[in-house]
Each structure stands twice: as structure tokens, then as C-alpha cells.
Biopython code that builds the backbone (N, CA, C, O; Angstrom):
import numpy as np
from Bio.PDB.StructureBuilder import StructureBuilder

atoms = [
    (1, "UNK", "N", (33.389, 145.738, 74.631)),
    (1, "UNK", "CA", (33.288, 146.027, 73.361)),
    (1, "UNK", "C", (33.440, 144.683, 72.526)),
    (1, "UNK", "O", (34.564, 144.185, 72.584)),
    (2, "UNK", "N", (32.609, 144.096, 71.854)),
    (2, "UNK", "CA", (32.810, 142.923, 71.164)),
    (2, "UNK", "C", (32.678, 143.348, 69.645)),
    (2, "UNK", "O", (31.856, 144.149, 69.202)),
    (3, "UNK", "N", (33.586, 142.703, 68.975)),
    (3, "UNK", "CA", (33.614, 142.892, 67.415)),
    (3, "UNK", "C", (33.764, 141.475, 66.725)),
    (3, "UNK", "O", (34.600, 140.629, 67.043)),
    (4, "UNK", "N", (32.846, 141.363, 65.759)),
    (4, "UNK", "CA", (33.057, 140.141, 65.053)),
    (4, "UNK", "C", (33.543, 140.414, 63.659)),
    (4, "UNK", "O", (33.172, 141.427, 63.066)),
    (5, "UNK", "N", (34.404, 139.495, 63.087)),
    (5, "UNK", "CA", (35.128, 139.710, 61.759)),
    (5, "UNK", "C", (35.065, 138.415, 61.073)),
    (5, "UNK", "O", (35.292, 137.338, 61.625)),
    (6, "UNK", "N", (34.705, 138.595, 59.682)),
    (6, "UNK", "CA", (34.870, 137.524, 58.933)),
    (6, "UNK", "C", (35.651, 137.791, 57.642)),
    (6, "UNK", "O", (35.360, 138.654, 56.813)),
    (7, "UNK", "N", (36.732, 136.894, 57.578)),
    (7, "UNK", "CA", (37.608, 137.120, 56.474)),
    (7, "UNK", "C", (37.473, 136.154, 55.554)),
    (7, "UNK", "O", (37.319, 135.017, 56.001)),
    (8, "UNK", "N", (37.492, 136.326, 54.147)),
    (8, "UNK", "CA", (37.556, 135.244, 53.204)),
    (8, "UNK", "C", (38.786, 135.403, 52.355)),
    (8, "UNK", "O", (38.887, 136.463, 51.738)),
    (9, "UNK", "N", (39.616, 134.617, 52.248)),
    (9, "UNK", "CA", (40.936, 134.728, 51.498)),
    (9, "UNK", "C", (41.052, 133.447, 50.644)),
    (9, "UNK", "O", (41.394, 132.369, 51.128)),
    (10, "UNK", "N", (40.722, 133.645, 49.241)),
    (10, "UNK", "CA", (40.688, 132.487, 48.432)),
    (10, "UNK", "C", (39.604, 131.591, 48.927)),
    (10, "UNK", "O", (38.469, 132.018, 49.133)),
    (11, "UNK", "N", (39.955, 130.334, 49.121)),
    (11, "UNK", "CA", (39.003, 129.256, 49.721)),
    (11, "UNK", "C", (39.008, 128.959, 51.045)),
    (11, "UNK", "O", (38.459, 127.937, 51.455)),
    (12, "UNK", "N", (39.672, 129.882, 51.915)),
    (12, "UNK", "CA", (39.659, 129.856, 53.295)),
    (12, "UNK", "C", (38.874, 130.977, 54.033)),
    (12, "UNK", "O", (39.077, 132.152, 53.725)),
    (13, "UNK", "N", (38.017, 130.653, 54.961)),
    (13, "UNK", "CA", (37.297, 131.664, 55.663)),
    (13, "UNK", "C", (37.669, 131.646, 56.984)),
    (13, "UNK", "O", (37.729, 130.560, 57.561)),
    (14, "UNK", "N", (37.944, 132.727, 57.595)),
    (14, "UNK", "CA", (38.286, 132.864, 59.110)),
    (14, "UNK", "C", (37.364, 133.632, 59.581)),
    (14, "UNK", "O", (36.969, 134.598, 58.929)),
    (15, "UNK", "N", (36.816, 133.291, 60.930)),
    (15, "UNK", "CA", (35.870, 134.079, 61.789)),
    (15, "UNK", "C", (36.596, 134.370, 63.161)),
    (15, "UNK", "O", (37.323, 133.583, 63.766)),
    (16, "UNK", "N", (36.282, 135.559, 63.505)),
    (16, "UNK", "CA", (36.959, 135.968, 64.756)),
    (16, "UNK", "C", (35.884, 136.732, 65.634)),
    (16, "UNK", "O", (35.058, 137.452, 65.073)),
    (17, "UNK", "N", (35.892, 136.601, 66.809)),
    (17, "UNK", "CA", (35.270, 137.450, 67.736)),
    (17, "UNK", "C", (36.133, 138.016, 68.809)),
    (17, "UNK", "O", (36.777, 137.284, 69.561)),
    (18, "UNK", "N", (36.151, 139.357, 68.886)),
    (18, "UNK", "CA", (37.133, 140.046, 69.871)),
    (18, "UNK", "C", (36.225, 140.783, 71.046)),
    (18, "UNK", "O", (35.176, 141.374, 70.791)),
    (19, "UNK", "N", (36.684, 140.680, 72.125)),
    (19, "UNK", "CA", (36.074, 141.569, 73.223)),
    (19, "UNK", "C", (37.193, 142.325, 73.936)),
    (19, "UNK", "O", (38.149, 141.710, 74.411)),
    (20, "UNK", "N", (37.090, 143.569, 74.009)),
    (20, "UNK", "CA", (38.065, 144.500, 74.688)),
    (20, "UNK", "C", (37.508, 145.154, 75.833)),
    (20, "UNK", "O", (36.342, 145.551, 75.807)),
    (21, "UNK", "N", (38.270, 145.307, 76.876)),
    (21, "UNK", "CA", (37.977, 146.263, 78.091)),
    (21, "UNK", "C", (38.297, 147.649, 77.745)),
    (21, "UNK", "O", (39.134, 147.891, 76.875)),
    (22, "UNK", "N", (37.688, 148.558, 78.369)),
    (22, "UNK", "CA", (38.061, 150.013, 78.155)),
    (22, "UNK", "C", (39.524, 150.348, 78.135)),
    (22, "UNK", "O", (40.011, 151.207, 77.400)),
    (23, "UNK", "N", (40.213, 149.588, 79.017)),
    (23, "UNK", "CA", (41.787, 149.914, 79.013)),
    (23, "UNK", "C", (42.456, 149.372, 77.914)),
    (23, "UNK", "O", (43.434, 149.945, 77.435)),
    (24, "UNK", "N", (41.929, 148.098, 77.373)),
    (24, "UNK", "CA", (42.448, 147.718, 76.132)),
    (24, "UNK", "C", (42.142, 148.568, 74.952)),
    (24, "UNK", "O", (43.063, 148.793, 74.167)),
    (25, "UNK", "N", (41.009, 149.049, 74.737)),
    (25, "UNK", "CA", (40.676, 149.997, 73.751)),
    (25, "UNK", "C", (41.579, 151.342, 73.921)),
    (25, "UNK", "O", (41.998, 151.916, 72.916)),
    (26, "UNK", "N", (41.828, 151.764, 75.072)),
    (26, "UNK", "CA", (42.789, 152.925, 75.216)),
    (26, "UNK", "C", (44.117, 152.617, 74.615)),
    (26, "UNK", "O", (44.728, 153.420, 73.910)),
    (27, "UNK", "N", (44.598, 151.256, 74.963)),
    (27, "UNK", "CA", (45.846, 150.821, 74.547)),
    (27, "UNK", "C", (45.978, 150.704, 73.053)),
    (27, "UNK", "O", (47.022, 151.019, 72.482)),
    (28, "UNK", "N", (44.926, 150.252, 72.426)),
    (28, "UNK", "CA", (44.933, 150.237, 71.104)),
    (28, "UNK", "C", (45.076, 151.535, 70.346)),
    (28, "UNK", "O", (45.851, 151.732, 69.410)),
    (29, "UNK", "N", (44.207, 152.409, 70.886)),
    (29, "UNK", "CA", (44.195, 153.717, 70.497)),
    (29, "UNK", "C", (45.718, 154.467, 70.647)),
    (29, "UNK", "O", (46.175, 155.171, 69.746)),
    (30, "UNK", "N", (46.294, 154.254, 71.684)),
    (30, "UNK", "CA", (47.674, 154.713, 71.889)),
    (30, "UNK", "C", (48.623, 154.072, 70.792)),
    (30, "UNK", "O", (49.369, 154.788, 70.124)),
    (31, "UNK", "N", (48.567, 152.708, 70.633)),
    (31, "UNK", "CA", (49.293, 152.112, 69.749)),
    (31, "UNK", "C", (49.175, 152.627, 68.227)),
    (31, "UNK", "O", (50.150, 152.747, 67.485)),
    (32, "UNK", "N", (47.770, 152.931, 67.846)),
    (32, "UNK", "CA", (47.366, 153.660, 66.762)),
    (32, "UNK", "C", (47.802, 155.066, 66.656)),
    (32, "UNK", "O", (47.915, 155.598, 65.552)),
    (33, "UNK", "N", (48.053, 155.692, 67.759)),
    (33, "UNK", "CA", (48.662, 157.076, 67.874)),
    (33, "UNK", "C", (47.321, 157.937, 67.887)),
    (33, "UNK", "O", (47.402, 159.096, 67.482)),
    (34, "UNK", "N", (46.062, 157.435, 68.337)),
    (34, "UNK", "CA", (44.911, 158.258, 68.375)),
    (34, "UNK", "C", (44.421, 158.388, 69.715)),
    (34, "UNK", "O", (44.400, 157.406, 70.457)),
    (35, "UNK", "N", (44.043, 159.463, 70.072)),
    (35, "UNK", "CA", (43.531, 159.731, 71.449)),
    (35, "UNK", "C", (42.247, 159.041, 71.632)),
    (35, "UNK", "O", (42.025, 158.462, 72.696)),
    (36, "UNK", "N", (41.463, 159.053, 70.768)),
    (36, "UNK", "CA", (40.076, 158.276, 70.777)),
    (36, "UNK", "C", (39.960, 157.343, 69.516)),
    (36, "UNK", "O", (40.265, 157.733, 68.389)),
    (37, "UNK", "N", (39.579, 156.310, 69.745)),
    (37, "UNK", "CA", (39.413, 155.206, 68.700)),
    (37, "UNK", "C", (37.950, 154.412, 68.813)),
    (37, "UNK", "O", (37.488, 153.981, 69.870)),
    (38, "UNK", "N", (37.369, 154.317, 67.611)),
    (38, "UNK", "CA", (36.040, 153.836, 67.586)),
    (38, "UNK", "C", (36.213, 152.069, 67.221)),
    (38, "UNK", "O", (37.276, 151.532, 66.909)),
    (39, "UNK", "N", (35.079, 151.483, 67.338)),
    (39, "UNK", "CA", (35.052, 150.134, 66.815)),
    (39, "UNK", "C", (35.561, 149.859, 65.449)),
    (39, "UNK", "O", (36.333, 148.926, 65.229)),
    (40, "UNK", "N", (35.094, 150.737, 64.454)),
    (40, "UNK", "CA", (35.386, 150.632, 63.057)),
    (40, "UNK", "C", (36.916, 150.660, 62.854)),
    (40, "UNK", "O", (37.502, 149.900, 62.083)),
    (41, "UNK", "N", (37.509, 151.597, 63.610)),
    (41, "UNK", "CA", (39.058, 151.714, 63.503)),
    (41, "UNK", "C", (39.673, 150.478, 63.932)),
    (41, "UNK", "O", (40.518, 149.913, 63.237)),
    (42, "UNK", "N", (39.253, 150.002, 65.134)),
    (42, "UNK", "CA", (39.810, 148.824, 65.691)),
    (42, "UNK", "C", (39.551, 147.638, 64.759)),
    (42, "UNK", "O", (40.450, 146.806, 64.641)),
    (43, "UNK", "N", (38.524, 147.499, 64.155)),
    (43, "UNK", "CA", (38.152, 146.490, 63.337)),
    (43, "UNK", "C", (39.046, 146.513, 61.956)),
    (43, "UNK", "O", (39.424, 145.478, 61.407)),
    (44, "UNK", "N", (39.299, 147.684, 61.526)),
    (44, "UNK", "CA", (40.243, 147.801, 60.415)),
    (44, "UNK", "C", (41.599, 147.546, 60.797)),
    (44, "UNK", "O", (42.346, 147.063, 59.946)),
    (45, "UNK", "N", (42.049, 147.806, 61.990)),
    (45, "UNK", "CA", (43.541, 147.513, 62.386)),
    (45, "UNK", "C", (43.589, 146.065, 62.565)),
    (45, "UNK", "O", (44.569, 145.474, 62.112)),
    (46, "UNK", "N", (42.623, 145.376, 63.190)),
    (46, "UNK", "CA", (42.693, 143.995, 63.271)),
    (46, "UNK", "C", (42.453, 143.121, 62.039)),
    (46, "UNK", "O", (42.874, 141.965, 61.985)),
    (47, "UNK", "N", (41.855, 143.628, 61.180)),
    (47, "UNK", "CA", (41.523, 142.964, 59.939)),
    (47, "UNK", "C", (43.064, 142.961, 59.152)),
    (47, "UNK", "O", (43.607, 141.966, 58.671)),
    (48, "UNK", "N", (43.487, 144.064, 59.161)),
    (48, "UNK", "CA", (44.742, 144.146, 58.310)),
    (48, "UNK", "C", (45.921, 143.308, 59.068)),
    (48, "UNK", "O", (46.721, 142.672, 58.382)),
    (49, "UNK", "N", (46.011, 143.315, 60.390)),
    (49, "UNK", "CA", (46.890, 142.506, 61.094)),
    (49, "UNK", "C", (46.661, 141.049, 60.834)),
    (49, "UNK", "O", (47.653, 140.346, 60.639)),
    (50, "UNK", "N", (45.431, 140.500, 60.808)),
    (50, "UNK", "CA", (45.189, 139.235, 60.602)),
    (50, "UNK", "C", (45.487, 138.764, 59.076)),
    (50, "UNK", "O", (45.979, 137.678, 58.770)),
    (51, "UNK", "N", (45.103, 139.762, 58.201)),
    (51, "UNK", "CA", (45.450, 139.492, 56.819)),
    (51, "UNK", "C", (46.874, 139.342, 56.650)),
    (51, "UNK", "O", (47.340, 138.403, 56.004)),
    (52, "UNK", "N", (47.625, 140.269, 57.229)),
    (52, "UNK", "CA", (49.105, 140.156, 57.022)),
    (52, "UNK", "C", (49.896, 138.855, 57.613)),
    (52, "UNK", "O", (50.896, 138.347, 57.104)),
    (53, "UNK", "N", (49.240, 138.436, 58.777)),
    (53, "UNK", "CA", (49.640, 137.175, 59.486)),
    (53, "UNK", "C", (49.332, 135.986, 58.533)),
    (53, "UNK", "O", (50.183, 135.142, 58.248)),
    (54, "UNK", "N", (48.091, 135.975, 58.073)),
    (54, "UNK", "CA", (47.841, 134.888, 57.239)),
    (54, "UNK", "C", (48.706, 134.927, 56.048)),
    (54, "UNK", "O", (49.185, 133.834, 55.749)),
    (55, "UNK", "N", (49.031, 135.960, 55.270)),
    (55, "UNK", "CA", (49.732, 135.878, 54.065)),
    (55, "UNK", "C", (51.114, 135.451, 54.498)),
    (55, "UNK", "O", (51.667, 134.578, 53.830)),
    (56, "UNK", "N", (51.771, 135.999, 55.602)),
    (56, "UNK", "CA", (53.109, 135.623, 56.102)),
    (56, "UNK", "C", (53.128, 134.022, 56.069)),
    (56, "UNK", "O", (53.922, 133.329, 55.433)),
    (57, "UNK", "N", (52.115, 133.597, 56.865)),
    (57, "UNK", "CA", (52.033, 132.110, 57.222)),
    (57, "UNK", "C", (51.903, 131.282, 55.904)),
    (57, "UNK", "O", (52.506, 130.219, 55.752)),
    (58, "UNK", "N", (51.094, 131.820, 54.971)),
    (58, "UNK", "CA", (50.959, 131.027, 53.561)),
    (58, "UNK", "C", (52.442, 130.991, 52.839)),
    (58, "UNK", "O", (52.942, 129.984, 52.339)),
    (59, "UNK", "N", (53.028, 132.276, 52.890)),
    (59, "UNK", "CA", (54.326, 132.183, 52.209)),
    (59, "UNK", "C", (55.361, 131.205, 53.022)),
    (59, "UNK", "O", (56.152, 130.507, 52.386)),
    (60, "UNK", "N", (55.327, 131.185, 54.311)),
    (60, "UNK", "CA", (56.194, 130.246, 55.056)),
    (60, "UNK", "C", (55.875, 128.670, 54.799)),
    (60, "UNK", "O", (56.713, 127.769, 54.738)),
    (61, "UNK", "N", (54.601, 128.564, 54.675)),
    (61, "UNK", "CA", (54.157, 127.172, 54.374)),
    (61, "UNK", "C", (54.527, 126.707, 52.910)),
    (61, "UNK", "O", (54.986, 125.591, 52.668)),
    (62, "UNK", "N", (54.296, 127.614, 52.020)),
    (62, "UNK", "CA", (54.914, 127.244, 50.652)),
    (62, "UNK", "C", (56.436, 127.125, 50.468)),
    (62, "UNK", "O", (56.960, 126.354, 49.664)),
    (63, "UNK", "N", (57.092, 127.953, 51.281)),
    (63, "UNK", "CA", (58.676, 127.827, 51.278)),
    (63, "UNK", "C", (58.952, 126.504, 51.924)),
    (63, "UNK", "O", (59.866, 125.827, 51.454)),
    (64, "UNK", "N", (58.218, 126.024, 53.022)),
    (64, "UNK", "CA", (58.679, 124.884, 53.709)),
    (64, "UNK", "C", (58.181, 123.505, 52.649)),
    (64, "UNK", "O", (58.727, 122.402, 52.683)),
    (65, "UNK", "N", (57.162, 123.838, 51.843)),
    (65, "UNK", "CA", (56.830, 122.596, 51.020)),
    (65, "UNK", "C", (57.875, 122.603, 49.884)),
    (65, "UNK", "O", (58.186, 121.561, 49.307)),
    (66, "UNK", "N", (58.379, 123.736, 49.595)),
    (66, "UNK", "CA", (59.595, 123.617, 48.402)),
    (66, "UNK", "C", (60.936, 123.322, 48.852)),
    (66, "UNK", "O", (61.821, 123.046, 48.042)),
    (67, "UNK", "N", (61.137, 123.366, 50.105)),
    (67, "UNK", "CA", (62.415, 123.044, 50.743)),
    (67, "UNK", "C", (62.731, 121.528, 50.831)),
    (67, "UNK", "O", (62.032, 120.788, 51.524)),
    (68, "UNK", "N", (63.704, 121.112, 50.180)),
    (68, "UNK", "CA", (63.904, 119.524, 50.135)),
    (68, "UNK", "C", (64.565, 119.218, 51.460)),
    (68, "UNK", "O", (64.632, 118.012, 51.702)),
    (69, "UNK", "N", (65.041, 119.981, 52.322)),
    (69, "UNK", "CA", (65.450, 119.620, 53.486)),
    (69, "UNK", "C", (64.206, 119.219, 54.462)),
    (69, "UNK", "O", (64.384, 118.433, 55.392)),
    (70, "UNK", "N", (63.085, 119.737, 54.226)),
    (70, "UNK", "CA", (62.092, 119.513, 55.124)),
    (70, "UNK", "C", (61.063, 118.332, 54.623)),
    (70, "UNK", "O", (59.980, 118.109, 55.165)),
    (71, "UNK", "N", (61.560, 117.653, 53.552)),
    (71, "UNK", "CA", (60.695, 116.570, 52.992)),
    (71, "UNK", "C", (61.111, 115.222, 54.030)),
    (71, "UNK", "O", (62.239, 114.874, 54.378)),
    (72, "UNK", "N", (60.098, 114.756, 54.297)),
    (72, "UNK", "CA", (60.303, 113.463, 55.237)),
    (72, "UNK", "C", (59.720, 112.205, 54.596)),
    (72, "UNK", "O", (59.660, 111.145, 55.219)),
    (73, "UNK", "N", (59.300, 112.338, 53.359)),
    (73, "UNK", "CA", (58.736, 111.101, 52.570)),
    (73, "UNK", "C", (59.790, 110.337, 52.159)),
    (73, "UNK", "O", (60.965, 110.663, 52.330)),
    (74, "UNK", "N", (59.352, 109.134, 51.519)),
    (74, "UNK", "CA", (60.410, 108.136, 51.073)),
    (74, "UNK", "C", (61.449, 108.479, 50.117)),
    (74, "UNK", "O", (62.285, 107.638, 49.785)),
]
sb = StructureBuilder()
sb.init_structure("model")
sb.init_model(0)
sb.init_chain("A")
sb.init_seg("    ")
for serial, (resi, resn, name, xyz) in enumerate(atoms, 1):
    if name == "N":
        sb.init_residue(resn, " ", resi, " ")
    sb.init_atom(name, np.array(xyz, "f"), 0.0, 1.0, " ", f" {name:<3s}", serial, name[0])
structure = sb.get_structure()
């Protein structure tokens, strides 16, 4: 099963392609607590996971930019 996902966050665009074996689809379904899971549900799950990871990375990046101990300039 292949899934393509395009996310646009502000001025950033992220493109992904996923391929899952039947065993991986079952594992994702188990993780979601669902006996049967379809591609739309997997897409939703991954979209949320990627969005949250990008948002956390942006917060960490901003924090490091505002941290004087991380400045290495003159």
C-alpha cells in the first residue's frame, strides 16, 4: 500500500510517500486500536504525527535561536 501526502505549513511544503506491507498495516491498526484500518485512516494518523513533529521542531528551533548560550557569533 502506498500513500502520498503533501503538507503545507506556512511557507513550508513537505512531501512524503509511504509504502506499507500487510504486516505493517496490521501493526498500525493495532496501534490505533482498530481491527481493520484503511488507507484514509493511516493517512490521517501519519498526517497528524508529521504535523506534530514539525510543530515541535519549530518550537525547539525558536527556543535555540532565543537561547544566548547557543549563540556562537561574534
